[in-house]
C-alpha positions as CSV (number, residue, x, y, z in Angstrom):
1,M,-36.6,11.8,-18.1
2,L,-33.4,12.8,-16.2
3,L,-34.7,16.4,-15.7
4,L,-38.0,15.0,-14.4
5,F,-36.1,12.7,-12.0
6,C,-34.1,15.6,-10.6
7,V,-37.3,17.6,-9.9
8,I,-39.0,14.5,-8.3
9,I,-36.0,14.0,-6.0
10,N,-36.2,17.7,-4.9
11,L,-39.9,17.3,-4.2
12,I,-39.3,14.0,-2.3
13,E,-36.8,15.8,-0.1
14,G,-39.2,18.7,0.5
15,Q,-37.1,21.2,-1.4
16,G,-37.9,23.2,-4.5
17,P,-35.3,23.9,-7.2
18,Q,-33.0,26.7,-6.2
19,E,-31.8,27.4,-9.8
20,P,-33.4,27.3,-13.3
21,L,-34.3,23.8,-14.5
22,S,-32.1,24.2,-17.6
23,E,-29.1,24.7,-15.4
24,I,-30.1,21.6,-13.3
25,Y,-30.4,19.6,-16.4
26,K,-27.0,20.6,-17.8
27,R,-25.2,20.0,-14.5
28,Y,-26.7,16.5,-13.9
29,I,-26.1,15.4,-17.5
30,A,-22.4,16.3,-16.9
31,N,-22.5,14.4,-13.6
32,L,-24.0,11.4,-15.3
33,N,-21.4,11.3,-18.0
34,M,-18.7,11.5,-15.4
35,L,-20.2,8.7,-13.5
36,R,-20.4,6.5,-16.6
37,K,-16.7,7.0,-17.2
38,I,-15.7,6.2,-13.6
39,I,-17.9,3.2,-12.8
40,E,-19.4,0.4,-14.9
41,W,-23.0,0.5,-13.8
42,R,-25.8,0.4,-16.3
43,P,-27.0,3.9,-17.3
44,L,-29.3,5.7,-14.8
45,E,-32.0,6.1,-17.5
46,E,-32.2,2.2,-17.8
47,I,-32.8,2.0,-14.0
48,L,-35.6,4.5,-14.2
49,R,-37.3,2.6,-17.0
50,S,-37.7,-0.5,-14.7
51,P,-41.4,-1.2,-14.2
52,N,-40.9,-2.3,-10.6
53,L,-38.4,0.4,-9.7
54,W,-39.9,1.2,-6.2
55,Q,-40.3,-2.5,-5.3
56,K,-36.8,-3.5,-6.4
57,I,-34.6,-0.8,-5.0
58,G,-36.8,1.5,-3.0
59,K,-36.9,5.2,-2.5
60,R,-33.8,5.4,-0.3
61,L,-31.5,3.7,-2.8
62,I,-32.6,6.1,-5.6
63,I,-32.0,9.1,-3.4
64,S,-28.6,7.7,-2.3
65,Q,-27.6,7.0,-5.9
66,F,-28.6,10.5,-6.9
67,F,-26.5,12.1,-4.2
68,F,-23.6,9.9,-5.3
69,V,-23.9,11.3,-8.8
70,V,-23.9,14.8,-7.4
71,A,-20.8,14.0,-5.3
72,V,-18.8,12.5,-8.2
73,G,-19.6,15.3,-10.5
74,A,-18.8,17.9,-8.0
75,T,-15.3,16.5,-7.4
76,A,-14.5,17.3,-11.0
77,E,-15.3,21.0,-10.3
78,D,-12.3,22.7,-8.7
79,S,-14.3,25.3,-6.9
80,Q,-16.6,22.8,-5.1
81,A,-14.2,19.8,-4.6
82,G,-13.5,20.3,-1.0
83,D,-17.0,20.6,0.4
84,V,-18.6,17.8,-1.6
85,T,-15.8,15.3,-1.3
86,K,-15.7,15.8,2.5
87,A,-19.4,15.1,2.7
88,A,-19.8,12.2,0.4
89,A,-16.7,10.2,-0.4
90,K,-15.9,6.9,1.3
91,M,-12.4,7.3,2.6
92,Y,-11.3,3.6,3.1
93,K,-10.8,1.1,0.3
94,Y,-9.8,-2.5,0.0
95,Y,-7.3,-3.4,-2.6
96,A,-5.4,-6.2,-4.3
97,E,-1.9,-5.7,-5.6
98,I,0.8,-7.3,-7.7
99,Y,4.4,-6.2,-7.8
100,D,8.0,-7.0,-8.6
101,Y,10.3,-7.5,-5.6
102,S,14.1,-7.2,-5.3
103,Y,16.4,-7.3,-2.2
104,N,20.1,-6.6,-2.6
105,E,23.2,-6.7,-0.4
106,P,25.9,-5.2,-2.6
107,D,28.8,-7.6,-3.3
108,V,27.1,-10.2,-1.0
109,M,23.8,-11.5,-2.4
110,N,20.5,-10.8,-4.1
111,K,17.0,-12.0,-3.8
112,S,14.4,-11.2,-6.5
113,S,11.0,-12.4,-7.7
114,T,10.8,-14.2,-11.0
115,V,7.0,-14.3,-10.6
116,P,5.4,-11.1,-9.1
117,F,4.3,-10.9,-5.5
118,V,0.6,-10.7,-4.8
119,G,-1.1,-9.0,-1.9
120,V,-4.2,-7.6,-0.3
121,G,-4.7,-4.6,1.9
122,L,-6.9,-1.8,3.3
123,Q,-6.1,1.9,3.0
124,N,-7.6,5.2,4.2
125,I,-5.8,8.2,2.7
126,G,-8.4,10.8,3.7
127,Q,-9.9,13.3,1.4
128,V,-10.0,17.0,0.7
129,G,-10.6,18.9,4.0
130,W,-10.1,15.8,6.2
131,D,-8.4,16.6,9.5
132,G,-7.8,13.3,11.4
133,L,-6.5,9.7,11.3
134,I,-5.6,7.9,8.1
135,Y,-4.3,4.3,8.1
136,G,-3.3,1.3,6.0
137,A,-2.4,-2.4,6.3
138,Q,-1.1,-4.8,3.8
139,F,-0.1,-8.5,3.5
140,S,1.7,-10.0,0.5
141,Y,3.3,-13.3,-0.6
142,G,5.8,-14.3,-3.2
143,R,8.8,-16.5,-4.0
144,T,12.3,-15.3,-4.5
145,D,15.5,-16.7,-6.1
146,Y,18.6,-16.3,-4.0
147,I,22.0,-15.7,-5.7
148,S,25.3,-15.3,-3.9
149,S,28.9,-15.6,-5.2
150,G,29.9,-17.3,-1.9
151,T,27.1,-19.6,-1.1
152,G,25.4,-20.4,-4.4
153,T,21.8,-20.2,-5.4
154,I,18.4,-21.2,-4.0
155,D,15.3,-21.0,-6.2
156,G,11.7,-20.3,-5.2
157,A,12.0,-19.6,-1.4
158,P,8.7,-18.3,0.0
159,T,8.6,-14.7,1.4
160,Y,5.8,-13.1,3.4
161,V,5.4,-9.4,4.0
162,F,3.1,-7.5,6.4
163,S,3.0,-3.8,7.1
164,A,0.7,-1.4,9.0
165,E,0.7,2.3,9.3
166,G,-1.3,5.0,11.2
167,N,-0.9,8.8,10.5
168,W,-2.5,12.0,11.4
169,L,-3.5,14.1,8.4
170,K,-3.7,17.9,8.3
171,P,-5.5,19.5,5.3
172,Y,-4.3,22.5,3.2
173,G,-6.5,23.1,0.2
174,K,-6.3,20.1,-2.1
175,Y,-3.3,18.8,-0.2
176,G,-2.9,16.7,3.0
177,F,0.2,16.6,5.1
178,F,0.7,13.7,7.5
179,T,3.0,11.9,9.9
180,G,2.7,9.0,12.3
181,L,4.1,5.6,13.0
182,G,4.6,2.5,10.8
183,Y,5.7,-1.1,11.1
184,R,7.0,-3.6,8.5
185,H,7.5,-7.3,9.1
186,L,9.1,-9.6,6.5
187,F,9.7,-13.4,6.8
188,D,12.0,-15.4,4.5
189,D,11.2,-19.1,4.7
190,G,14.6,-20.5,3.7
191,G,15.3,-23.0,6.5
192,G,16.1,-26.6,5.7
193,V,17.0,-26.0,2.0
194,Q,20.4,-26.5,0.5
195,S,21.9,-24.1,-2.0
196,S,23.6,-25.1,-5.3
197,T,27.0,-25.3,-3.4
198,G,25.6,-27.4,-0.5
199,A,25.2,-24.5,2.0
200,W,22.1,-24.7,4.2
201,G,19.6,-21.9,4.1
202,Y,17.9,-20.5,7.1
203,D,14.8,-18.5,8.1
204,R,15.2,-14.8,8.4
205,T,12.8,-12.2,10.0
206,S,13.1,-8.5,9.3
207,Q,11.3,-5.9,11.4
208,Y,11.2,-2.1,10.9
209,F,9.7,0.5,13.1
210,Y,9.6,3.8,11.3
211,L,8.4,7.4,11.2
212,P,6.5,8.3,8.0
213,V,6.3,11.9,6.8
214,G,4.4,12.7,3.6
215,I,2.0,14.6,1.4
216,I,-1.1,13.7,-0.6
217,K,-2.5,15.7,-3.4
218,Y,-6.2,14.8,-4.2
219,L,-7.0,14.8,-7.9
220,T,-10.3,15.0,-9.8
221,G,-12.1,11.7,-10.4
222,S,-11.1,10.4,-6.9
223,G,-7.4,10.1,-7.9
224,Y,-4.4,11.1,-5.8
225,F,-0.7,11.4,-5.7
226,R,1.2,10.4,-2.6
227,A,4.8,11.0,-1.7
228,Q,6.2,9.7,1.6
229,Y,9.6,9.5,3.4
230,N,10.0,6.8,6.1
231,H,12.7,7.4,8.7
232,L,13.9,4.2,10.3
233,I,13.5,4.4,14.1
234,Y,14.6,0.8,14.9
235,G,15.2,-2.3,12.8
236,Q,16.0,-5.9,13.8
237,Q,17.1,-8.9,11.7
238,T,16.8,-12.3,13.2
239,S,18.6,-15.2,11.5
240,D,17.4,-18.7,12.7
241,L,20.7,-20.5,12.7
242,G,20.0,-22.7,15.7
243,Y,18.9,-25.7,13.7
244,L,22.3,-26.0,11.9
245,S,24.1,-27.8,14.7
246,D,24.3,-28.3,18.5
247,T,26.6,-25.3,18.8
248,D,24.7,-22.9,16.7
249,Y,21.9,-20.6,17.8
250,D,19.6,-17.9,16.5
251,I,21.2,-14.4,16.2
252,R,19.7,-10.9,16.2
253,H,21.2,-7.7,14.7
254,D,19.9,-4.3,15.6
255,Q,19.7,-1.7,12.8
256,K,19.6,2.0,13.7
257,S,20.2,3.8,10.4
258,G,18.1,3.8,7.2
259,Y,15.2,5.2,5.4
260,G,12.4,4.3,3.0
261,L,10.4,6.0,0.2
262,L,6.9,5.6,-1.1
263,L,5.5,7.1,-4.3
264,E,1.9,6.3,-5.4
265,Y,-0.2,7.6,-8.2
266,A,-3.9,6.9,-8.9
267,S,-5.5,8.6,-11.9
268,N,-8.9,7.5,-10.7
269,K,-10.5,5.5,-7.9
270,K,-9.9,2.1,-9.4
271,Q,-6.2,1.6,-9.7
272,A,-2.8,3.0,-8.6
273,L,0.8,2.6,-9.5
274,F,3.3,2.5,-6.6
275,L,7.0,2.3,-5.9
276,R,8.3,1.3,-2.4
277,Y,12.0,1.5,-1.5
278,W,14.1,0.9,1.5
279,K,17.8,1.5,2.2
280,I,19.3,0.2,5.5
281,E,22.8,0.7,6.7
282,D,25.2,-1.8,8.3
283,S,23.8,-3.3,11.5
284,E,25.7,-3.5,14.8
285,I,28.4,-6.2,14.9
286,V,27.5,-9.3,16.9
287,N,30.1,-11.8,18.3
288,Y,29.0,-15.4,17.3
289,T,30.5,-18.7,18.5
290,G,28.5,-21.2,16.5
291,S,30.4,-23.3,14.0
292,V,28.2,-23.9,11.0
293,G,26.4,-20.6,11.2
294,C,29.6,-18.6,11.1
295,S,30.7,-20.2,7.9
296,R,27.1,-19.8,6.5
297,R,27.1,-16.0,6.8
298,P,29.0,-14.5,3.9
299,F,29.7,-11.2,5.6
300,K,31.9,-11.8,8.6
301,F,35.3,-11.3,10.1
302,L,37.4,-12.7,13.0
303,L,37.5,-10.9,16.3
304,N,39.4,-12.4,19.3
305,Q,39.5,-15.8,17.5
306,S,35.7,-15.9,17.2
307,C,33.4,-15.1,14.4
308,S,31.7,-11.6,14.4
309,I,29.0,-11.0,11.8
310,L,26.7,-8.2,10.8
311,E,23.8,-7.5,8.5
312,P,25.4,-5.5,5.7
313,L,24.1,-2.5,3.8
314,N,21.0,-3.5,1.8
315,D,18.2,-2.1,-0.2
316,T,14.7,-3.3,-1.2
317,L,12.7,-2.2,-4.2
318,E,9.0,-3.0,-4.9
319,F,7.2,-1.7,-8.0
320,G,3.7,-2.6,-8.9
321,L,-0.1,-2.0,-9.4
322,K,-3.0,-1.8,-7.0
323,V,-6.6,-2.5,-7.9
324,L,-8.9,-0.6,-5.5
325,F,-12.4,-1.7,-4.4
């Protein structure tokens, strides 16, 4: 039945077989087995047995499914991976993700997730032979527990994260090399909450502009391995202290030194493991004259009888799983 289907498709497209039918049969049996392992559709033979096949799905859908089988099978053959993938694969994917989150300022404080963060996103990582734009965007949400030796603890503060990235990809065999521009925005919703020691929390906004440089290796079965270095171009931390008293005000710190890392591995086209990491150096020092806000910030010192504060050295670690659609 499958062999007959292959011949019929060739006739529908106006092309005769270019190789012995026995070879066509062997190749498409292999392709069908590969397809069954990768996706959870009912077997192709069952579709062909449907009495109202042409009325239900039509000639075009059968042809498109046939060529999808060819494309998936061909990606498993090293010698043909580049041409077939370039012609047939869909490069962009939606995804949902779940991950563990931890933010740490050594000797100052720590924020970590007791329940994993959840997020959604869109990514285009290209494919073998692709020379052009790749991109991605992600939004996630979670709650963190704050722990500080100086200001106590706060449980379950909401945290929101958004990131977007655009890169230009250059192919080299089964590899792709890329660079571009990225942006990361994080918002800690901690205002109006008192810690275990009575200290008031505050909202905090973190922004990074960075230069990504990386490599992607495309694997069989639509899998991939991605390694990326992110060089911080400019960062800014905004602490919303203005609500604390009449003399307090919001304060901004510029960050000019730091880097990030991304490692991501997908064994197939359905899921991927990832690790994201940031390390940011001390920010610039800002002179602050507010009363309550100065005592609230744990990392500070006196300069000319006023309070000068900075955002200290910090690192962020995220490790989790993506489910791709």
